[in-house]
C-alpha positions as CSV (number, residue, x, y, z in Angstrom):
1,M,7.3,42.0,4.2
2,T,3.9,41.0,5.4
3,A,1.9,42.0,8.5
4,R,3.0,39.9,11.4
5,S,0.8,38.4,14.2
6,V,0.8,39.9,17.7
7,T,-0.5,38.4,21.0
8,E,-1.4,39.6,24.4
9,A,2.1,38.6,25.4
10,N,3.9,40.9,23.0
11,F,1.3,43.6,22.3
12,D,2.9,46.2,24.5
13,Q,6.4,45.6,23.0
14,E,5.2,45.4,19.3
15,V,2.5,48.2,19.5
16,I,2.4,50.3,22.6
17,N,6.2,50.8,23.0
18,N,7.0,50.9,19.3
19,E,8.7,54.0,18.1
20,K,7.1,53.7,14.7
21,T,3.4,54.2,13.8
22,V,1.6,50.8,14.1
23,L,-1.6,49.7,12.4
24,V,-3.3,46.8,14.3
25,D,-5.6,44.7,12.2
26,F,-8.2,43.1,14.5
27,W,-9.5,40.0,12.7
28,A,-10.8,36.5,13.0
29,E,-10.4,33.3,11.0
30,W,-14.1,33.0,10.2
31,C,-14.4,36.6,9.0
32,G,-14.6,36.8,5.1
33,P,-14.0,40.5,4.9
34,C,-11.0,40.1,7.2
35,R,-9.5,37.6,4.8
36,A,-10.2,39.9,1.9
37,V,-8.4,42.9,3.4
38,S,-5.4,40.8,4.7
39,P,-3.5,40.7,1.4
40,I,-4.1,44.5,0.9
41,L,-2.6,45.2,4.3
42,D,0.4,43.0,3.4
43,Q,0.9,45.1,0.3
44,I,0.7,48.3,2.2
45,A,3.1,46.9,4.8
46,A,5.6,45.9,2.1
47,E,5.4,49.3,0.4
48,N,5.6,51.4,3.5
49,A,7.8,49.3,5.8
50,D,9.9,52.3,6.7
51,K,6.9,54.4,7.8
52,L,4.4,52.0,9.2
53,D,4.4,48.6,11.0
54,I,1.3,46.5,10.4
55,V,0.4,43.7,12.8
56,K,-2.6,41.4,13.1
57,L,-4.4,40.4,16.3
58,N,-6.8,37.5,16.3
59,V,-9.8,38.6,18.4
60,D,-10.9,35.0,19.1
61,E,-7.5,34.2,20.5
62,H,-7.2,37.5,22.4
63,P,-10.7,38.6,23.5
64,A,-9.3,40.8,26.4
65,L,-7.4,43.0,24.0
66,A,-10.4,43.2,21.6
67,A,-12.6,44.3,24.5
68,K,-10.0,46.8,25.7
69,Y,-10.0,48.5,22.3
70,Q,-13.8,48.2,22.0
71,I,-13.7,46.0,18.9
72,T,-17.4,45.4,18.1
73,S,-17.1,44.6,14.4
74,I,-14.3,43.3,12.3
75,P,-12.2,43.9,10.4
76,A,-11.2,46.9,12.5
77,M,-7.9,48.6,12.1
78,K,-6.5,51.0,14.7
79,V,-3.5,53.2,14.2
80,F,-1.3,53.7,17.2
81,Q,1.3,56.4,17.7
82,K,3.3,56.4,20.9
83,G,1.0,53.9,22.5
84,E,-2.2,55.9,21.7
85,V,-5.0,55.1,19.2
86,V,-4.9,58.0,16.7
87,K,-7.2,56.6,14.0
88,T,-9.8,53.8,13.6
89,V,-10.8,52.3,10.3
90,I,-13.7,49.8,10.2
91,G,-14.5,47.4,7.5
92,A,-12.8,45.9,4.5
93,K,-11.9,48.5,1.8
94,P,-10.1,48.4,-1.5
95,K,-6.4,49.4,-1.4
96,P,-6.9,53.0,-2.8
97,Q,-9.5,53.7,-0.1
98,L,-7.3,52.2,2.7
99,E,-4.3,54.2,1.5
100,K,-6.4,57.4,1.5
101,D,-7.6,56.6,5.1
102,L,-3.9,56.0,6.1
103,A,-2.4,58.9,4.1
104,D,-1.4,60.9,7.1
105,Y,0.8,58.0,8.3
106,L,2.3,57.0,4.9
107,V,4.2,60.2,4.3
């Protein structure tokens, strides 16, 4: 299982109204660190599919959502629970560091 893409059209359904905890990866095609963190997020998604949904939102294709969530640098990851942002992680990190940042949501 890999992280799937979301759009403005399905963001509420996939993220805001999702019963599970959701990590949204705000990224762009031209962003090298975004491409570096993407396979790590896919691994975390596959290993924790029962606990956490991971989705990707392209900020160039959906600037209104990026602005709404105050994305000023990417990669930026926001964890949503019951439609609310409960954690923000900025920047590409190695898998152990990301898992540590997300530990509260992977139990």
